[in-house]
N, C-alpha and C positions, 0 to 999 in steps of 0.2 A: 872565220877561215872556209875557206872551198873547200866543201868535200871531195876527196879522190875517191874513186872508184875505182875496183879490179871484175872486169866484163869475162866471163870465159865462157868458151862455145868451143864446138868442135868441127872440122871438114873432112872430110872421105880422101880430098887430097892436096898435094902443095901448090898446085895452082890455083883452085881455088884462096883458099886459103892467104897465099902469095895480092891474090886479087883482094884482098878485102884489107889487107895490113896497110898494101900502096894505097889505097885511095884512105882508107881513116887518117895516113900520116898525110898524106897529101890535102885535107882536107881540115886537118888541124882538128879534127875529133880524138884523136888519140896523142901522146908523146911518144909510145911505144907500143909495137903488138910482141910478144914472143910466141912464135910457131914452134911447139916442141916436137918431138920426137914421136915418131906412132906411137900406138895403143891400140891394145884389146880391148871394145866397150862389147858388153853384155848385157841386155837390159829385154825388159817383155815392149813387142808391139804388136798391136792388133792381137791380144791372144794369145802370142806366141814369142818364146824365149830365142831372143836374135844375137847377133855376134858381129862384128865390124871392125876393120882397121879403120882409127880416126887420129887426126896428129889435131890433139890441146891447142888450143890458140887464149894465151891473154892478155887481154888489152887494157893499158894502165889510161885513164880518163878521168873527167873530169864528173861528176852527176848531173848538170843539166845539159850535157850533153845523152846523155843515157838515151833519151827517145830517139835521137838520129842515128845514132849507130844502130838500137834495135831494127830499124827501118835497113840501115845497109845491108845487116847482115840478113836481113831474112829476103829478102833483093837476089844477091849473091848465092845463096844457099841452095844445094841442088836438093835437101829433106822438107819434107813436107814440115814435119814439128821438128827444126832446129833447135839443139838446148843453148839455150842465153840463158846467163845467172849472172847475178852482179853482187858482189861478196866490198862488205865499205871497208875503206882504209880509215884505220882506227888512232895507228900511229906508224912512225915511220922515220925514217932520218930525211929531216925538215928540210934540208937541200934538194935533197929526190923529190919530195913531196911539193916542193915549191916549183921545180923544174916541173914536173905533172902540170900544174899551173900554167904555169907560161909557155909552154909549149901545144897546150890549148886553149888559148886564151886569146 
């Protein structure tokens, strides 16, 4: 079976997160994109401890689309080094996993 994945990123504002979500859905590179409520991220950047309000973004897609999704995130994202991580979906409701495959094929 085709591998479903969850791609996680963060955006500093709703407008850029929604732009990404609409583009990925319109291009059938994602079945669903969740834009979550703002959170506070504390991280180390260029030898300093930083803090930022960010919106977590969850992208449900297939492994075969990862490279293209990464390119689009990098093109839209305002950060020099955006968080882009992938979590393999090893199990789930079969009908939902099939829906991800159907919507991104």
